[in-house]
C-alpha positions, 0 to 999 in steps of 0.5 A: 525490532525495536530500533527497527520501529524507533526508526519508522517512528522516527521517520514518521514522526519527521515526516508530518512535520515536512507536511506541518511545514508545506501546509503552513506554507500553503496557507501563507499562499493563499492556495487550496489545500487538498490532504489525502490519507490513506493506503500506502499501496496507493500513496506513491502513485497519488503522489506523483500526480498529484506533482504533476496535477499542481503543475497545471494547477498553482492555486492548489496544494496537494498533500499526500500521506501514505498511512493505511487504508483504515487511518486514511478514512479515519482521516477523511471522518475526522476532518482531517483530510479530504480524500481517503485514499481506499485499497480495499473496501469500506466496512460497515463499521466505517460506513457507521462512523461516517454515517454518525458524522453526516458524512454523504461518501462518494466512491471513486476507482482510481488504479491499479498497484502491485502487492510485491513479494520481497527477500533478502538479497542473499536468499537464493530463491528467485520465485515461487508460485502463487500456491506456494506463497500461499502454503509459506503465509498460511504456515503450511510450508515453513522452511526454503526448502520446501519450495526448492531453497536453503534448509533454512526457516521462512519467517513471513511478514505483512501489515495488520488486516484489516488496517492495511488495504494491501494485507486484506486483498493479499489475504483475499487473493493468494490465501483464499481468505483464510487465516495468516498463519500463526507465526506471521510477523506483522507490522505497522508500515511498509517500510519496517517489512523493508527494514528486515528483509534488507537487513534480517541475518535469517530469510524473511520474506514480506508483502510491499507495494510494488512503487517502493524503493526495493534497492536493498531486497530481492524482489522475487519472481511470481507464477500463477502456476507451475505451467507459468513463466515467473512475473515480475511487478515492473510497471509494464508488467502491471499495466498489462495484467501480466504480474498476478498479484495486482489489486485495484485501489479507490478514492472517498470523499464527503459530498457535501463538501462540494469541494469542486477541486476534489473531483476536478483531482479524482478525475485528473488520477483516474485518466492517468490510473486506468490508462493502460 
């Protein structure tokens, strides 16, 4: 686990350095800088839209950082980001902090993302029902044989709540707001979950944004019930909402900034995120 943490920390540090370099280059070029920080569930899509937006708006430089809903909102409050990507509702405590700083919040629904379930590539289990996923993550099931797999223990992995909006949504949607099982392993990043599932000697199961590179793990098909077909979180299945674990994400920003670029970029992303 120390090796995984160290690798993740190194990647995060390198990414921060890259962002700082890009910011410096943008400032030297006299470009309008827009900093977008928050939910890793949304960041892959938003980063793609940012690249397309900049292609037709050469005077704007957009930096997208995928961290978590909690970190993104704190960045908005601290003034280190113009837009927070939120994959959960803003909490009462967060609203209080924003109010104390004099922010006038605007929230705009932007798009959707799927929570994928991944496991080791050597796991013979290919699909689960929502009910089985709930029993695994609630701690009722602790062995793969209970869902038709091998006689091996299950290790469930998630991001922390309420820091991660994706984990908050998963707990609400799949666990029916029940607590995670006592043996659930919590990580600080999505990348750590992928790392564990791809390298562990046991057979873990983890939740992850469907937009991440999942080439080294098995993506499980999810069934709404025993009679339903298993569905994987492909782009088509997410857009058509055939996949059963889909969350909505939004942007939040300070209306007092009076920056038209923020609204323009938000409208641009919404037009792509809400289209079927």
